C-alpha positions in Angstrom: 131.8 154.4 -30.0 130.4 151.1 -29.2 131.6 149.5 -32.5 135.3 151.5 -31.4 134.9 149.8 -27.9 134.2 146.7 -30.1 137.0 146.9 -32.5 139.5 147.7 -29.3 138.5 144.6 -27.5 139.1 142.3 -30.7 143.1 144.1 -31.0 143.5 142.4 -27.7 143.3 145.1 -25.2 142.2 144.9 -21.7 138.9 146.3 -20.1 140.1 148.8 -17.9 143.0 149.8 -21.3 140.1 150.6 -23.3 138.2 152.3 -20.5 141.3 154.7 -20.3 141.5 155.5 -23.7 137.3 156.5 -24.0 137.5 158.2 -20.5 134.7 155.5 -19.1 134.8 152.8 -16.9 135.5 149.2 -17.5 132.3 148.2 -16.2 130.3 150.3 -19.1 133.4 148.6 -21.9 132.6 144.9 -20.7 128.4 145.8 -20.8 128.7 147.2 -24.5 131.6 144.3 -25.5 130.3 141.4 -24.0 130.2 137.9 -26.0 133.3 139.5 -28.3 136.0 137.2 -28.9 139.3 138.5 -28.0 142.9 137.3 -26.6 145.7 139.5 -25.6 148.5 139.5 -28.2 151.5 137.7 -27.1 155.0 139.7 -27.5 158.2 137.7 -28.5 161.0 138.9 -26.3 164.6 138.1 -25.5 165.9 137.4 -22.1 168.5 140.0 -20.9 170.4 137.7 -18.9 170.6 134.1 -21.2 169.5 135.5 -24.4 166.3 133.0 -24.9 163.3 134.5 -26.4 160.0 134.0 -24.2 156.2 135.6 -24.9 154.7 138.1 -22.8 151.2 139.2 -22.9 151.9 143.3 -22.3 154.9 145.0 -23.4 157.1 146.2 -20.2 156.5 144.2 -17.4 158.6 140.9 -17.8 162.6 141.4 -18.3 163.9 138.1 -17.8 162.8 134.6 -19.0 162.4 132.8 -15.0 162.7 134.0 -11.7 166.3 132.1 -11.6 167.7 135.1 -14.4 165.7 137.7 -12.2 167.5 136.8 -9.4 171.0 136.1 -10.9 171.4 140.0 -12.1 171.2 140.9 -8.2 174.4 141.2 -6.9 174.4 142.0 -3.2 177.4 140.5 -1.8 177.3 138.7 1.6 179.7 137.3 4.3 178.9 134.2 6.1 179.7 134.7 10.1 180.2 132.1 13.0 178.5 132.6 16.2 181.3 134.5 17.8 181.2 137.0 14.1 184.0 136.4 12.8 183.9 136.0 8.8 183.9 132.3 7.2 183.0 132.8 3.6 182.5 135.9 1.5 180.0 135.6 -1.9 179.2 137.7 -4.3 175.5 137.9 -4.3 173.0 136.5 -2.3 171.7 134.1 -5.0 175.6 132.6 -5.1 175.6 131.9 -1.4 171.8 130.3 -1.3 173.4 128.6 -4.4 176.1 126.8 -2.5 175.1 126.5 1.4 171.9 125.4 0.5 170.4 127.8 2.6 166.6 129.5 0.8 167.5 132.6 -0.6 164.7 134.3 1.4 166.1 133.2 4.6 169.7 134.8 3.7 168.0 138.0 2.4 166.1 138.6 5.6 169.3 137.9 7.8 171.3 140.1 6.4 168.5 143.2 6.0 169.0 144.1 9.2 168.1 148.0 8.8 164.4 146.2 8.3 162.3 146.6 11.3 160.3 143.7 10.0 163.1 141.2 9.9 164.5 141.9 13.3 163.6 138.3 14.8 165.5 136.7 12.2 169.3 136.5 13.6 170.2 133.4 11.7 169.8 131.5 8.6 171.3 127.8 8.4 172.9 128.0 11.5 175.1 131.4 10.7 174.9 134.7 11.0 175.0 136.4 7.7 175.7 140.7 6.7 175.7 142.5 3.9 179.0 143.8 2.6 
């Protein structure tokens, strides 16, 4: 069994993954596979937005090559309001609003998400009120 553990470690599996396979703790796997050279396997994947190829270590985690590509997929329309509540401009997504107004995306998200109790203290971002459409 120890040889099987070492073989799986050489294949690039993590200690926890090997432990789950053999139903033993990762500490036991570590003690039996100490000193074994191993590397995680790099897997090529294509970005779902821009189409570029990028490398991941475990299959299924990353869908986009960068955070910017991932944010461009989420399309939550927002409107920028003045202090009296009149709509100044509407945007197709929070990302577009952040890019055009130079206000950080997290601030617009917090202000426009009025349902969340955590962000109730955020009233404005960049001097404007924001609402989700």
